[in-house]
Backbone as a chain_set.jsonl record, in Angstrom:
{"seq": "MTVTQPLHSPIAALAAARLAGTHDGPVVVLAGNEQQAHRLEEELRFFLAGKLPLLHLPDTEVLPYDQFSPHQEVLSDRLRVLSRLPQLQRGVLLATADALIHRLPPRDWLSGRSFQLQVGERLDPQAFRERLVAAGYQSVSEVQTQGEFAVRGALIDLFPMGTDTAFRIDLFDDEIETIRSFD", "coords": {"N": [[87.93, 31.263, 7.959], [91.246, 30.721, 8.781], [93.711, 31.111, 11.151], [97.083, 30.759, 11.013], [99.35, 31.37, 12.375], [100.45, 32.392, 15.62], [98.735, 35.122, 17.065], [99.359, 38.255, 18.616], [98.078, 39.347, 21.693], [96.292, 42.343, 22.13], [95.499, 41.978, 19.517], [94.752, 39.445, 18.655], [92.342, 39.127, 20.024], [90.789, 41.149, 18.859], [90.759, 40.243, 16.187], [89.421, 37.785, 16.517], [86.946, 38.679, 17.514], [86.0, 40.185, 15.343], [85.819, 38.156, 13.424], [83.903, 36.522, 14.654], [81.734, 38.208, 14.477], [81.099, 38.115, 11.795], [80.971, 35.492, 11.02], [79.008, 32.586, 10.404], [78.048, 30.93, 12.883], [79.532, 29.487, 15.872], [82.745, 30.697, 17.007], [85.813, 29.289, 17.763], [88.286, 29.971, 20.039], [91.56, 29.407, 20.877], [93.648, 29.548, 23.649], [97.005, 29.781, 24.926], [97.44, 29.137, 27.622], [95.761, 29.152, 30.854], [96.105, 31.655, 32.04], [96.626, 33.337, 29.843], [94.176, 32.919, 28.615], [92.368, 34.152, 30.374], [93.175, 36.811, 30.116], [92.674, 37.192, 27.382], [89.911, 36.83, 27.481], [89.004, 39.141, 28.835], [89.754, 41.075, 26.939], [88.304, 40.227, 24.701], [85.696, 40.6, 25.654], [85.635, 43.371, 25.681], [85.916, 43.986, 22.895], [83.765, 42.594, 21.772], [81.671, 43.825, 22.995], [79.281, 43.086, 24.28], [77.584, 42.324, 22.228], [77.68, 39.798, 21.123], [77.6, 36.456, 22.458], [80.036, 35.258, 24.833], [81.754, 32.496, 25.791], [83.697, 30.978, 28.216], [85.481, 28.18, 28.58], [86.817, 26.8, 31.257], [90.012, 25.418, 32.234], [90.459, 22.279, 33.862], [92.492, 22.168, 35.629], [93.706, 19.903, 36.412], [95.625, 17.087, 35.651], [94.979, 14.898, 32.851], [95.035, 12.115, 33.608], [95.26, 12.075, 36.316], [94.418, 11.199, 39.689], [93.014, 13.006, 41.087], [90.218, 15.116, 41.825], [88.751, 17.855, 40.098], [88.359, 21.199, 41.422], [85.254, 22.169, 42.951], [84.163, 24.656, 42.121], [85.409, 25.068, 39.659], [84.448, 22.855, 38.228], [81.751, 23.551, 38.27], [81.763, 25.928, 36.744], [82.595, 24.856, 34.282], [80.433, 23.131, 33.717], [78.399, 25.017, 33.475], [79.159, 26.349, 31.105], [79.153, 24.184, 29.29], [76.441, 23.523, 29.347], [75.3, 25.698, 28.118], [76.415, 25.66, 25.623], [75.121, 24.066, 23.486], [73.097, 25.833, 22.629], [74.442, 27.917, 21.512], [74.506, 29.806, 18.861], [75.889, 31.805, 17.493], [78.918, 33.492, 18.274], [81.62, 33.377, 20.677], [83.686, 30.771, 21.734], [85.935, 30.307, 24.183], [88.894, 28.709, 25.065], [91.479, 26.522, 26.371], [93.943, 24.247, 25.065], [94.43, 22.321, 26.969], [92.06, 22.425, 28.444], [90.28, 21.357, 26.648], [91.178, 18.781, 26.233], [90.286, 16.997, 28.105], [87.833, 14.49, 28.645], [84.488, 15.089, 27.697], [81.195, 15.265, 29.06], [78.386, 13.507, 27.605], [75.752, 15.179, 25.772], [73.154, 14.297, 26.433], [73.574, 13.27, 28.995], [74.127, 15.59, 30.442], [71.697, 17.038, 30.117], [69.954, 15.288, 31.362], [70.588, 15.598, 33.999], [70.015, 18.119, 34.714], [67.804, 20.679, 35.905], [64.808, 22.614, 36.207], [63.054, 24.744, 38.256], [59.949, 26.139, 39.346], [58.002, 28.649, 40.974], [54.986, 27.64, 42.457], [54.919, 25.216, 41.26], [54.574, 21.668, 41.663], [56.384, 19.622, 43.933], [57.958, 16.783, 44.947], [59.568, 16.266, 47.829], [61.185, 14.059, 48.697], [61.602, 12.539, 46.35], [62.907, 14.497, 44.846], [65.185, 14.881, 46.375], [66.393, 12.338, 46.051], [66.868, 12.479, 43.319], [68.746, 14.548, 43.217], [70.904, 13.372, 44.623], [71.451, 11.249, 42.897], [72.405, 12.727, 40.78], [74.836, 13.487, 41.71], [75.023, 15.353, 43.734], [75.77, 16.475, 47.077], [74.469, 15.693, 50.22], [74.226, 17.842, 52.871], [74.561, 19.459, 56.103], [74.653, 22.202, 56.142], [74.598, 24.354, 53.452], [77.312, 25.273, 51.437], [78.89, 25.338, 49.131], [78.998, 24.831, 45.523], [77.062, 22.103, 44.28], [75.985, 21.062, 46.569], [73.336, 20.267, 48.888], [70.674, 20.802, 51.263], [68.142, 19.512, 53.274], [65.579, 20.556, 55.257], [62.895, 19.956, 56.765], [60.291, 21.728, 55.408], [61.952, 23.273, 53.938], [64.357, 23.58, 51.406], [67.641, 23.89, 50.826], [69.812, 24.726, 48.253], [72.667, 24.569, 46.257], [73.194, 24.942, 43.184], [75.119, 23.333, 40.598], [76.924, 25.168, 38.199], [76.013, 27.663, 38.831], [76.417, 30.806, 40.578], [75.169, 31.289, 42.853], [73.408, 30.329, 45.777], [70.268, 28.74, 46.516], [67.144, 28.956, 48.254], [64.48, 26.914, 48.665], [61.204, 27.108, 49.443], [58.679, 25.181, 50.638], [55.155, 24.656, 50.54], [53.297, 22.346, 51.766], [53.353, 20.21, 49.159], [53.974, 22.008, 47.234], [55.879, 24.48, 45.538], [56.479, 27.324, 47.209], [58.097, 29.639, 47.48], [61.129, 30.725, 45.901], [64.229, 31.693, 46.698], [67.296, 33.484, 46.521], [70.294, 33.128, 48.447], [72.97, 34.099, 50.644]], "CA": [[89.242, 31.865, 8.061], [92.117, 30.032, 9.713], [94.94, 31.829, 11.47], [98.079, 29.707, 11.176], [100.417, 31.765, 13.283], [99.883, 33.023, 16.805], [98.601, 36.574, 17.071], [99.595, 38.804, 19.947], [96.942, 39.979, 22.336], [94.871, 42.274, 21.861], [95.207, 41.776, 18.098], [94.032, 38.174, 18.569], [90.972, 39.358, 20.491], [90.115, 41.935, 17.829], [90.532, 39.358, 15.034], [88.388, 36.811, 16.887], [85.673, 39.402, 17.624], [85.552, 40.499, 13.969], [85.43, 36.896, 12.804], [82.644, 36.096, 15.272], [80.685, 39.088, 13.98], [80.76, 37.825, 10.397], [80.897, 34.049, 10.801], [77.732, 31.939, 10.71], [78.308, 29.857, 13.832], [80.484, 29.872, 16.925], [84.17, 30.76, 16.709], [86.588, 28.734, 18.871], [89.571, 30.642, 20.227], [92.417, 28.646, 21.794], [94.722, 30.288, 24.316], [98.118, 28.916, 25.294], [97.266, 28.688, 29.002], [94.621, 29.816, 31.505], [96.426, 33.069, 32.26], [96.361, 33.999, 28.565], [92.735, 32.83, 28.354], [91.697, 35.192, 31.163], [93.494, 38.095, 29.49], [91.898, 37.225, 26.139], [88.498, 36.979, 27.83], [88.773, 40.567, 29.095], [89.868, 41.811, 25.681], [87.165, 39.849, 23.865], [84.503, 41.28, 26.189], [85.706, 44.754, 25.204], [85.675, 44.068, 21.461], [82.42, 42.089, 21.473], [80.788, 44.858, 23.552], [77.982, 42.53, 24.634], [76.766, 42.039, 21.039], [77.689, 38.349, 20.924], [77.988, 35.756, 23.69], [81.393, 34.76, 25.025], [81.81, 31.412, 26.764], [85.071, 30.581, 28.546], [85.548, 26.839, 29.17], [88.066, 26.787, 32.012], [90.77, 24.185, 32.396], [90.173, 21.624, 35.152], [93.698, 22.319, 36.439], [94.076, 18.547, 36.816], [96.105, 16.336, 34.498], [93.934, 13.961, 32.414], [95.028, 10.808, 34.25], [95.42, 12.207, 37.766], [93.327, 10.665, 40.492], [92.41, 14.12, 41.808], [89.036, 15.731, 41.237], [88.849, 19.318, 40.012], [87.637, 21.965, 42.435], [83.825, 22.283, 42.66], [83.887, 25.885, 41.374], [85.853, 24.843, 38.277], [83.447, 21.963, 37.636], [80.525, 24.328, 38.099], [81.965, 26.814, 35.589], [82.61, 24.032, 33.069], [79.066, 22.679, 33.459], [77.64, 26.183, 32.997], [79.508, 26.559, 29.7], [78.682, 23.036, 28.51], [74.977, 23.558, 29.234], [74.941, 26.784, 27.19], [77.041, 25.427, 24.32], [74.213, 23.656, 22.403], [72.291, 26.953, 22.154], [75.32, 28.951, 20.969], [74.408, 29.891, 17.397], [76.996, 32.676, 17.099], [79.654, 33.986, 19.433], [82.99, 32.899, 20.86], [84.037, 29.801, 22.773], [87.339, 30.484, 24.529], [89.392, 27.567, 25.834], [92.871, 26.124, 26.139], [94.026, 22.853, 24.624], [94.3, 21.502, 28.187], [90.641, 22.373, 28.819], [89.559, 20.537, 25.672], [91.711, 17.422, 26.169], [89.519, 16.153, 29.015], [86.578, 13.979, 28.093], [83.313, 15.874, 28.051], [80.004, 14.406, 29.181], [77.444, 13.611, 26.484], [74.676, 16.157, 25.926], [72.047, 13.649, 27.139], [73.942, 13.162, 30.399], [73.938, 16.916, 31.031], [70.278, 17.405, 30.176], [69.3, 14.403, 32.319], [70.939, 15.999, 35.359], [69.66, 19.513, 34.941], [66.406, 20.842, 36.304], [64.294, 23.966, 36.382], [61.944, 24.774, 39.21], [59.193, 27.387, 39.318], [57.043, 28.852, 42.047], [53.676, 27.094, 42.125], [55.102, 23.849, 40.76], [54.549, 20.603, 42.669], [57.7, 19.024, 44.106], [58.042, 15.739, 45.969], [60.9, 16.472, 48.412], [61.973, 12.829, 48.741], [62.006, 12.221, 44.976], [63.874, 15.519, 44.447], [66.417, 14.541, 47.101], [66.981, 11.183, 45.361], [67.359, 12.95, 42.018], [69.976, 15.303, 43.471], [71.957, 12.409, 44.982], [71.792, 10.53, 41.657], [73.146, 13.66, 39.927], [76.145, 13.732, 42.3], [74.985, 16.368, 44.787], [76.05, 15.974, 48.418], [73.563, 16.134, 51.267], [75.0, 18.412, 53.969], [73.718, 20.147, 57.083], [74.639, 23.616, 55.769], [75.086, 24.508, 52.081], [78.39, 26.259, 51.348], [79.517, 25.391, 47.823], [78.244, 24.195, 44.449], [76.928, 20.655, 44.366], [75.499, 20.668, 47.889], [71.953, 20.584, 49.231], [70.254, 20.477, 52.623], [66.693, 19.464, 53.419], [65.147, 20.749, 56.639], [61.439, 20.078, 56.753], [59.728, 22.293, 54.178], [62.981, 24.1, 53.301], [65.435, 22.898, 50.686], [68.725, 24.774, 50.409], [70.451, 24.087, 47.108], [73.673, 25.356, 45.542], [73.317, 24.194, 41.928], [76.317, 23.423, 39.766], [76.695, 26.084, 37.09], [75.55, 28.975, 39.308], [77.236, 31.455, 41.599], [74.243, 31.612, 43.928], [72.634, 29.26, 46.412], [68.838, 29.039, 46.542], [66.305, 28.348, 49.275], [63.162, 26.559, 48.146], [60.266, 26.998, 50.555], [57.516, 24.4, 50.198], [53.916, 24.618, 51.293], [52.891, 20.977, 51.461], [54.244, 19.746, 48.089], [54.005, 23.07, 46.229], [56.951, 25.454, 45.752], [55.875, 28.612, 47.572], [59.05, 30.673, 47.099], [62.525, 30.384, 45.599], [65.015, 32.88, 46.968], [68.737, 33.281, 46.605], [70.845, 33.513, 49.739], [74.421, 34.126, 50.724]], "C": [[90.042, 31.112, 9.113], [93.375, 30.856, 9.903], [95.984, 30.774, 11.79], [99.241, 30.112, 12.062], [99.807, 32.486, 14.469], [99.82, 34.542, 16.639], [98.822, 37.057, 18.496], [98.343, 39.499, 20.43], [97.204, 41.474, 22.358], [94.5, 42.126, 20.38], [94.409, 40.487, 17.909], [92.578, 38.355, 18.977], [90.181, 40.147, 19.455], [89.792, 41.068, 16.617], [89.419, 38.355, 15.325], [87.018, 37.475, 16.971], [85.134, 39.74, 16.242], [85.077, 39.24, 13.258], [84.093, 36.417, 13.356], [81.481, 36.938, 14.765], [80.245, 38.775, 12.565], [80.536, 36.348, 10.114], [79.526, 33.512, 11.204], [77.98, 30.735, 11.594], [79.299, 30.316, 14.865], [81.929, 29.842, 16.43], [84.898, 30.242, 17.947], [87.947, 29.42, 18.888], [90.354, 29.84, 21.255], [93.522, 29.547, 22.337], [95.789, 29.292, 24.735], [98.01, 28.357, 26.704], [96.121, 29.484, 29.626], [94.875, 31.295, 31.754], [96.166, 33.865, 30.981], [94.865, 33.997, 28.253], [91.987, 33.912, 29.129], [91.959, 36.58, 30.571], [92.705, 38.255, 28.193], [90.409, 37.433, 26.412], [88.158, 38.445, 28.08], [88.793, 41.365, 27.801], [88.702, 41.496, 24.751], [85.884, 40.526, 24.349], [84.474, 42.736, 25.718], [85.318, 44.835, 23.732], [84.288, 43.558, 21.057], [81.346, 43.047, 21.986], [79.384, 44.338, 23.853], [77.095, 42.169, 23.461], [76.656, 40.549, 20.754], [78.102, 37.672, 22.227], [79.444, 35.29, 23.661], [81.349, 33.717, 26.121], [83.265, 31.028, 26.968], [85.011, 29.231, 29.251], [86.869, 26.742, 29.929], [88.72, 25.414, 32.047], [90.441, 23.594, 33.768], [91.325, 21.785, 36.133], [94.135, 20.995, 37.049], [94.536, 17.829, 35.555], [95.092, 15.245, 34.136], [93.888, 12.632, 33.159], [95.33, 10.873, 35.741], [94.212, 11.623, 38.472], [92.616, 11.753, 41.297], [91.168, 14.608, 41.073], [89.253, 17.231, 41.15], [88.039, 19.974, 41.128], [86.184, 22.156, 41.989], [83.503, 23.528, 41.838], [84.291, 25.738, 39.919], [84.864, 23.932, 37.564], [82.152, 22.703, 37.357], [80.632, 25.244, 36.885], [81.947, 26.026, 34.286], [81.194, 23.554, 32.713], [78.186, 23.816, 32.949], [77.897, 26.404, 31.505], [78.967, 25.42, 28.842], [77.17, 23.029, 28.353], [74.523, 24.639, 28.268], [75.435, 26.53, 25.767], [76.077, 24.974, 23.224], [73.353, 24.787, 21.84], [73.126, 28.05, 21.506], [75.284, 28.915, 19.442], [75.562, 30.711, 16.816], [77.662, 33.162, 18.374], [81.022, 33.342, 19.498], [83.045, 31.887, 22.0], [85.534, 29.917, 22.975], [87.771, 29.323, 25.411], [90.894, 27.432, 25.615], [92.844, 24.686, 25.642], [93.874, 21.914, 25.823], [92.844, 21.366, 28.611], [89.859, 21.442, 27.894], [90.016, 19.082, 25.642], [90.94, 16.462, 27.07], [88.227, 15.706, 28.342], [85.42, 14.82, 28.595], [82.108, 14.957, 28.154], [79.102, 14.562, 27.966], [76.32, 14.603, 26.807], [73.5, 15.563, 26.707], [72.327, 13.533, 28.633], [73.704, 14.497, 31.097], [72.462, 17.264, 31.174], [69.518, 16.527, 31.169], [69.57, 14.771, 33.766], [70.68, 17.474, 35.629], [68.178, 19.599, 35.287], [66.081, 22.319, 36.397], [63.075, 23.883, 37.282], [61.269, 26.136, 39.133], [58.252, 27.44, 40.515], [55.68, 28.359, 41.577], [53.733, 25.664, 41.618], [55.052, 22.858, 41.928], [55.932, 19.942, 42.704], [57.638, 18.015, 45.246], [59.45, 15.828, 46.567], [61.771, 15.218, 48.415], [62.473, 12.448, 47.346], [63.056, 13.217, 44.482], [65.222, 15.253, 45.106], [67.136, 13.38, 46.414], [67.559, 11.583, 44.01], [68.665, 13.727, 42.179], [71.138, 14.369, 43.79], [72.405, 11.651, 43.733], [72.606, 11.408, 40.711], [74.498, 14.03, 40.523], [76.176, 14.821, 43.354], [75.211, 15.717, 46.142], [75.047, 16.564, 49.399], [74.405, 16.587, 52.457], [74.049, 19.085, 54.95], [73.598, 21.635, 56.764], [75.306, 23.775, 54.406], [76.145, 25.604, 52.029], [78.983, 26.387, 49.958], [78.662, 24.651, 46.796], [78.21, 22.687, 44.641], [76.462, 20.162, 45.718], [74.027, 21.028, 48.041], [71.685, 20.171, 50.669], [68.734, 20.525, 52.665], [66.375, 19.551, 54.902], [63.65, 21.013, 56.627], [60.942, 20.569, 55.403], [60.717, 23.204, 53.461], [64.02, 23.214, 52.631], [66.433, 23.969, 50.287], [69.518, 24.037, 49.346], [71.445, 25.052, 46.481], [73.941, 24.606, 44.241], [74.675, 24.373, 41.261], [75.97, 24.37, 38.612], [76.138, 27.422, 37.514], [76.529, 29.52, 40.336], [76.429, 31.718, 42.86], [73.573, 30.363, 44.47], [71.174, 29.708, 46.491], [68.162, 28.311, 47.691], [64.916, 28.16, 48.671], [62.263, 26.322, 49.354], [59.001, 26.317, 50.031], [56.33, 24.642, 51.12], [53.245, 23.32, 50.891], [53.828, 20.451, 50.379], [54.305, 20.76, 46.938], [55.123, 24.052, 46.567], [56.303, 26.807, 45.987], [56.792, 29.759, 47.175], [60.39, 30.027, 46.738], [63.311, 31.671, 45.752], [66.496, 32.536, 46.932], [69.196, 33.7, 47.995], [72.349, 33.406, 49.704], [74.844, 33.203, 51.85]], "O": [[89.555, 30.892, 10.222], [94.025, 31.25, 8.935], [95.812, 29.985, 12.718], [100.04, 29.262, 12.456], [98.761, 33.123, 14.34], [100.756, 35.159, 16.128], [98.511, 36.356, 19.458], [97.641, 40.156, 19.661], [98.352, 41.842, 22.609], [93.32, 42.148, 20.031], [93.489, 40.442, 17.092], [91.681, 37.798, 18.346], [89.016, 39.838, 19.203], [88.689, 41.14, 16.076], [88.568, 38.105, 14.471], [86.025, 36.888, 16.54], [83.936, 39.597, 15.994], [84.055, 39.254, 12.572], [83.241, 35.953, 12.598], [80.363, 36.439, 14.637], [79.134, 39.129, 12.17], [79.971, 35.992, 9.08], [78.956, 33.928, 12.213], [78.109, 29.62, 11.09], [79.853, 31.411, 14.758], [82.282, 29.06, 15.548], [84.634, 30.701, 19.058], [88.662, 29.445, 17.886], [89.879, 29.614, 22.368], [94.231, 30.214, 21.584], [95.514, 28.102, 24.883], [98.437, 27.231, 26.961], [95.574, 30.387, 28.993], [93.948, 32.102, 31.684], [95.561, 34.936, 31.024], [94.345, 34.962, 27.693], [91.065, 34.525, 28.592], [91.062, 37.421, 30.532], [92.137, 39.315, 27.93], [89.727, 38.131, 25.661], [87.141, 38.938, 27.594], [87.945, 42.232, 27.589], [88.171, 42.388, 24.089], [85.076, 40.975, 23.537], [83.411, 43.268, 25.396], [84.485, 45.659, 23.357], [83.708, 44.052, 20.09], [80.233, 43.071, 21.46], [78.406, 45.069, 23.699], [75.957, 41.747, 23.665], [75.654, 40.089, 20.205], [78.863, 38.24, 23.012], [79.996, 34.973, 22.607], [80.954, 34.01, 27.249], [83.986, 30.779, 26.002], [84.544, 29.142, 30.387], [87.928, 26.615, 29.314], [88.056, 24.387, 31.907], [90.177, 24.33, 34.719], [91.157, 21.565, 37.332], [94.835, 20.96, 38.061], [93.904, 17.95, 34.505], [94.415, 14.72, 35.021], [92.807, 12.068, 33.33], [95.623, 9.853, 36.364], [93.118, 11.563, 37.911], [91.724, 11.459, 42.092], [91.084, 14.521, 39.848], [89.873, 17.819, 42.036], [87.14, 19.358, 41.7], [85.91, 22.289, 40.796], [82.656, 23.469, 40.946], [83.593, 26.229, 39.031], [84.482, 24.2, 36.425], [81.528, 22.5, 36.315], [79.699, 25.328, 36.085], [81.358, 26.466, 33.298], [80.806, 23.571, 31.545], [77.329, 23.605, 32.091], [76.961, 26.622, 30.735], [78.386, 25.662, 27.784], [76.661, 22.574, 27.328], [73.463, 24.509, 27.656], [74.924, 27.121, 24.816], [76.199, 25.459, 22.099], [72.922, 24.712, 20.69], [72.568, 29.023, 20.998], [75.952, 28.093, 18.815], [76.133, 30.359, 15.785], [77.03, 33.232, 19.428], [81.526, 32.825, 18.501], [82.516, 32.123, 23.086], [86.315, 29.661, 22.058], [87.098, 28.991, 26.387], [91.49, 28.127, 24.792], [91.837, 23.991, 25.783], [93.268, 20.848, 25.714], [92.434, 20.307, 29.087], [88.887, 20.814, 28.315], [89.32, 18.232, 25.086], [90.937, 15.253, 26.834], [87.615, 16.449, 27.574], [85.374, 15.213, 29.761], [82.008, 13.977, 27.416], [79.056, 15.634, 27.362], [75.99, 14.828, 27.971], [72.912, 16.242, 27.548], [71.417, 13.682, 29.449], [73.154, 14.544, 32.198], [72.028, 17.729, 32.228], [68.536, 16.978, 31.759], [68.866, 14.313, 34.666], [71.087, 18.004, 36.662], [67.404, 18.69, 34.988], [66.951, 23.157, 36.632], [62.187, 23.053, 37.083], [61.917, 27.154, 38.888], [57.773, 26.415, 41.0], [55.267, 28.623, 40.447], [52.711, 24.981, 41.553], [55.447, 23.188, 43.046], [56.565, 19.729, 41.669], [57.303, 18.365, 46.378], [60.426, 15.503, 45.89], [62.972, 15.304, 48.163], [63.635, 12.078, 47.181], [63.992, 12.833, 43.78], [66.27, 15.384, 44.474], [68.35, 13.432, 46.216], [68.61, 11.087, 43.603], [69.582, 13.579, 41.372], [72.241, 14.559, 43.279], [73.6, 11.434, 43.532], [73.406, 10.898, 39.926], [75.242, 14.803, 39.92], [77.253, 15.183, 43.828], [74.884, 14.547, 46.337], [74.805, 17.771, 49.412], [75.201, 15.814, 52.991], [72.867, 19.258, 54.656], [72.583, 22.262, 57.068], [76.456, 23.374, 54.229], [75.925, 26.717, 52.506], [79.53, 27.437, 49.623], [77.724, 23.938, 47.151], [79.176, 22.074, 45.096], [76.532, 18.964, 45.995], [73.533, 21.964, 47.413], [72.369, 19.311, 51.224], [68.117, 21.46, 52.157], [66.835, 18.735, 55.701], [63.205, 22.153, 56.494], [61.142, 19.913, 54.381], [60.356, 23.845, 52.474], [64.497, 22.236, 53.207], [66.111, 24.859, 49.5], [69.858, 22.865, 49.513], [71.116, 26.206, 46.205], [74.811, 23.737, 44.191], [75.295, 25.433, 41.354], [74.844, 24.361, 38.114], [75.816, 28.249, 36.662], [77.355, 28.791, 40.885], [76.935, 32.296, 43.822], [73.216, 29.456, 43.718], [70.883, 30.903, 46.528], [68.548, 27.202, 48.057], [64.273, 29.112, 48.229], [62.528, 25.448, 50.18], [58.347, 26.807, 49.11], [56.49, 24.812, 52.328], [52.69, 23.211, 49.798], [55.012, 20.259, 50.657], [54.645, 20.407, 45.809], [55.304, 24.419, 47.728], [55.665, 27.369, 45.098], [56.334, 30.746, 46.599], [60.727, 28.94, 47.207], [63.085, 32.633, 45.018], [66.892, 31.423, 47.275], [68.559, 34.532, 48.641], [72.928, 32.724, 48.859], [76.038, 33.058, 52.114]]}, "num_chains": 1, "name": "protein.A"}
C-alpha cells in the first residue's frame, strides 16, 4: 500500500500501525522534520501498543557536506537503530528524508565494531583498548558520554555507542568478574 498524499497526524500513525500489523516486513514512515517525527513516534507507540517494534532513526542535525560532526548522543541513537535494523522482520522504521540522505555505514562495518562481553569471559585489556580506539572510542580519565572509555588497572569504564548507560567492567586477572552499570 502506498499513500500518495500526506496524512495528518494521528491518522498517519494509525494508518502506519495498521499497515505494519498486516504487512510482511518493515514499514518505513517518513516525517517532514524531526519535530513531526517525535510526535509521530509518540502516536505510533500508542497505536502499536508494544506489539511491534518501532525504530526511530534520528536526523544528524548536520547538513550532508558540513564539516561538523553530529553530537555523540545523536550518533549513538543512530548506531543503535542501525544495529537493530537487520533483525527487524516486522515493525516500523520512522525517519525523515534528512536522516536518510546521509551515507550509512555498511553492515559489515557495524558488526566489526560491535562487541558483547559476558561475566566469566577472558579479556585482554590491552587488546580490548586497541579495539576500542580502532572503533573510534576516546580514551579519557573519566567517562561521561557515549564513545568514551577509561582503563584504571583492573577496571574498565565504558560508555558504549548505542546505549544510554555506562558500564564498569571489573577484571580478575584476565577474566571479567563483574559488569555493572553506573551513573
